[in-house]
C-alpha positions as CSV (number, residue, x, y, z in Angstrom):
1,M,-3.1,-17.4,8.6
2,T,-4.5,-15.2,5.6
3,T,-2.8,-12.8,4.1
4,F,-4.7,-9.2,3.4
5,I,-3.6,-7.2,0.5
6,L,-5.6,-3.7,1.4
7,I,-6.0,-1.3,-1.6
8,P,-7.0,2.6,-1.0
9,G,-9.5,4.4,-2.9
10,A,-9.0,7.9,-5.4
11,M,-6.9,10.0,-4.0
12,H,-5.6,8.3,-0.6
13,G,-2.7,6.2,0.0
14,S,-2.0,3.4,2.7
15,W,-2.8,5.2,5.7
16,T,-6.3,4.6,4.4
17,W,-5.8,1.5,6.4
18,D,-4.0,2.6,9.3
19,R,-6.2,2.0,11.9
20,V,-7.2,-1.8,10.3
21,V,-3.7,-3.5,10.1
22,P,-3.5,-3.8,13.8
23,P,-7.0,-5.9,14.5
24,L,-6.1,-7.7,11.7
25,E,-2.7,-8.3,12.5
26,A,-4.1,-9.3,16.0
27,A,-6.2,-12.0,15.0
28,G,-3.1,-14.2,13.8
29,H,-2.8,-12.4,9.8
30,R,-0.8,-10.6,7.9
31,A,-1.9,-7.3,6.0
32,I,-0.4,-4.8,3.5
33,A,-1.2,-2.0,2.1
34,P,0.7,-0.5,-0.9
35,D,0.6,3.0,-2.1
36,L,0.1,2.4,-5.8
37,P,2.7,3.7,-8.1
38,G,2.0,6.8,-8.9
39,M,-0.1,7.8,-5.9
40,C,1.3,9.9,-2.9
41,G,4.2,7.5,-1.0
42,N,5.4,5.7,-4.3
43,E,6.7,8.4,-6.8
44,S,7.9,5.3,-9.2
45,I,5.9,6.5,-11.9
46,A,4.2,10.0,-12.9
47,P,0.9,10.3,-12.6
48,Q,-0.1,11.2,-15.6
49,D,1.6,7.6,-16.8
50,V,-0.2,5.5,-14.6
51,T,-2.9,3.2,-16.3
52,L,-5.6,0.2,-14.5
53,S,-2.9,-2.6,-16.5
54,L,0.0,-1.0,-14.4
55,W,-2.0,-1.5,-11.1
56,G,-3.5,-4.2,-11.9
57,Q,0.0,-6.3,-12.6
58,F,1.6,-4.1,-9.1
59,V,-1.1,-5.7,-7.3
60,A,-0.5,-8.9,-8.8
61,D,2.6,-8.8,-8.1
62,L,2.1,-8.7,-5.0
63,V,0.0,-11.5,-4.4
64,R,2.4,-13.4,-6.2
65,A,5.1,-12.3,-3.5
66,V,3.4,-13.5,-0.3
67,E,2.0,-16.2,1.7
68,P,-1.5,-17.6,0.6
69,P,-4.2,-17.8,1.1
70,V,-5.0,-14.0,0.0
71,I,-7.5,-12.2,0.5
72,L,-8.0,-8.6,-1.8
73,V,-9.4,-5.5,0.4
74,A,-10.2,-2.6,-2.2
75,H,-11.9,0.8,-1.0
76,S,-14.1,2.9,-3.8
77,R,-11.8,3.1,-6.6
78,G,-9.3,0.6,-5.6
79,G,-11.8,-2.1,-6.7
80,I,-11.3,-1.7,-10.3
81,V,-7.5,-2.3,-9.7
82,I,-8.3,-5.6,-7.4
83,G,-10.7,-6.8,-10.7
84,D,-7.7,-6.5,-13.1
85,A,-5.1,-7.8,-10.5
86,A,-7.8,-11.0,-9.7
87,E,-8.1,-11.2,-13.6
88,R,-4.3,-12.1,-14.0
89,V,-4.0,-14.4,-11.0
90,P,-7.0,-16.0,-9.7
91,E,-5.3,-19.4,-9.1
92,C,-3.9,-17.2,-6.1
93,V,-7.1,-15.6,-4.5
94,A,-9.2,-16.9,-1.9
95,G,-11.5,-14.1,-2.3
96,L,-12.2,-10.4,-2.8
97,I,-13.7,-7.8,-0.7
98,Y,-15.1,-4.7,-1.9
99,L,-15.4,-1.7,0.8
100,V,-17.8,0.5,-0.5
101,A,-15.9,-0.1,-3.5
102,L,-16.1,-0.2,-7.6
103,I,-17.0,-3.7,-9.2
104,A,-16.7,-3.4,-13.1
105,P,-17.8,-7.0,-15.0
106,P,-16.4,-7.4,-18.4
107,G,-16.1,-4.5,-20.8
108,L,-17.5,-1.8,-18.3
109,T,-15.0,1.0,-17.3
110,G,-15.4,2.3,-13.4
111,R,-16.8,5.3,-13.9
112,Q,-19.6,3.4,-15.9
113,A,-20.2,1.1,-12.9
114,S,-19.6,4.3,-10.1
115,G,-22.9,5.1,-12.3
116,V,-22.0,8.6,-12.8
117,E,-23.0,10.5,-16.1
118,Q,-20.4,11.7,-18.3
119,D,-20.9,14.4,-20.8
120,S,-19.2,12.7,-24.0
121,D,-17.9,16.0,-25.1
122,V,-16.1,17.0,-21.5
123,R,-12.3,16.2,-21.6
124,I,-11.4,14.6,-19.0
125,P,-7.7,15.2,-18.0
126,A,-5.0,12.9,-17.4
127,V,-4.7,13.9,-13.3
128,V,-7.1,15.6,-11.2
129,D,-6.2,18.1,-8.1
130,P,-7.0,16.3,-4.6
131,V,-10.6,17.1,-3.7
132,P,-10.3,20.4,-1.5
133,P,-10.9,20.0,2.5
134,D,-14.1,22.1,2.4
135,I,-15.7,19.7,0.2
136,A,-13.9,16.3,1.1
137,I,-14.7,16.4,4.5
138,P,-18.8,16.7,4.5
139,M,-18.3,14.1,0.8
140,F,-15.8,11.4,2.7
141,Y,-15.1,11.8,6.3
142,H,-18.9,13.4,7.8
143,R,-19.1,10.6,10.1
144,C,-15.6,10.8,11.9
145,S,-14.2,12.7,14.2
146,P,-13.3,16.4,13.0
147,E,-10.0,15.6,14.1
148,D,-9.5,12.5,11.9
149,A,-11.7,14.5,9.1
150,A,-9.1,17.1,8.7
151,W,-5.8,15.3,9.1
152,A,-7.5,12.7,6.2
153,A,-8.6,15.6,4.0
154,S,-5.1,17.0,4.0
155,R,-3.5,13.8,3.3
156,L,-5.7,13.2,-0.6
157,C,-3.2,13.4,-3.4
158,P,-3.9,13.6,-7.1
159,E,-5.8,11.3,-8.8
160,P,-4.8,9.6,-12.1
161,M,-7.7,9.7,-14.4
162,R,-6.8,6.8,-17.5
163,P,-7.5,3.5,-14.6
164,L,-11.4,5.0,-14.1
165,E,-11.5,5.5,-18.2
166,T,-10.5,2.3,-19.1
167,P,-12.6,-0.7,-19.8
168,A,-12.1,-3.8,-17.2
169,N,-10.5,-6.7,-18.6
170,V,-12.4,-9.5,-16.1
171,T,-13.7,-12.4,-17.9
172,W,-16.7,-14.3,-15.3
173,E,-14.3,-17.3,-16.3
174,R,-11.5,-16.1,-14.1
175,W,-11.9,-12.8,-11.6
176,G,-15.6,-13.7,-11.6
177,R,-15.3,-17.3,-10.5
178,I,-13.2,-15.9,-7.4
179,P,-15.6,-15.6,-4.1
180,R,-16.6,-11.9,-3.8
181,A,-18.1,-9.3,-0.8
182,F,-19.2,-6.5,-0.3
183,I,-19.0,-4.0,2.9
184,A,-21.9,-1.5,2.1
185,C,-22.5,2.0,3.8
186,S,-25.8,3.3,4.6
187,D,-24.7,6.7,5.2
188,D,-22.5,7.2,2.3
189,Q,-22.2,10.5,0.5
190,V,-20.2,9.2,-2.7
191,L,-21.2,5.9,-3.4
192,T,-24.8,6.1,-2.2
193,P,-27.1,3.7,-1.3
194,E,-28.3,3.6,-4.3
195,R,-25.0,3.2,-6.5
196,Q,-24.7,0.9,-4.5
197,H,-27.7,-1.2,-5.3
198,R,-26.8,-0.6,-8.7
199,I,-22.8,-1.9,-8.6
200,L,-24.4,-5.0,-6.6
201,A,-27.1,-5.6,-9.4
202,A,-24.9,-6.0,-11.9
203,A,-21.9,-8.0,-10.2
204,P,-23.8,-9.7,-7.1
205,C,-21.4,-10.7,-4.1
206,D,-22.4,-12.8,-1.4
207,P,-22.0,-11.7,1.4
208,V,-23.0,-8.4,1.7
209,V,-22.4,-6.3,4.9
210,T,-23.6,-3.4,5.9
211,L,-22.0,-0.5,8.3
212,D,-23.6,2.3,9.5
213,S,-20.8,4.4,8.4
214,D,-20.0,6.9,5.6
215,H,-17.0,6.6,2.7
216,S,-14.3,6.2,5.7
217,P,-15.7,3.4,7.8
218,F,-11.6,2.8,8.0
219,L,-11.5,6.0,10.1
220,A,-15.0,6.4,11.4
221,M,-15.4,2.7,12.9
222,P,-12.2,0.7,11.9
223,E,-12.7,-1.4,14.6
224,K,-16.1,-2.7,13.1
225,L,-14.7,-2.2,9.8
226,A,-12.1,-5.1,10.8
227,E,-14.7,-7.2,12.3
228,A,-16.3,-7.7,8.9
229,I,-13.4,-8.2,7.4
230,L,-12.4,-10.8,9.5
231,E,-16.3,-13.0,9.7
232,I,-15.7,-12.8,6.1
233,A,-12.5,-13.9,6.1
234,E,-13.7,-16.9,7.3
235,R,-16.0,-17.8,5.0
236,F,-13.3,-18.1,2.5
237,V,-10.6,-19.3,3.7
238,K,-11.5,-23.1,5.4
């Protein structure tokens, strides 16, 4: 029995995984989908006070509190969070699964890992407002049903920006020794295939599994996503 800890991406909450948890549990595993501090559903800290270190410690504490083996799964921005957590407790993590997620090698920020260029003269706000539905739906959910897309877009919440601007404290000796896999999405409009390739070139993963999905396979094809996670887990936990 494996314990999966499922971390959502930017502006998303634990609801990201609502349709993925049941098939993981039906396969005989545990699945935990927390809301990160400062995000909707966990108001234990103000969003402007969130740091990457705080999020990493939060996830590392969850890892220590559950039964092993533990696999961390992250979507999008959540990738930098599980990287920070894994660096803290590498001996407790059996594997990392990045779902079209940012992988920041040592010293790089999440923004740098994403390949998004940022004007150095532009001041980054501490918190950004959620993307409005008319932009979020074609960006995040264009392969989802209209009902699911509208529902998800209505649940987006403000995003703390400091974690994305913080250089990763991971090392190849600790985080880097943990097996890691990547689930790519061929029709992603956020982390496009070109950006996914760039991420993998900087931090290779094995295996790399590709889904014919947008940025949100947890809504567009949750059963296939769960199957991919389970297949990867079989390689990590023997």
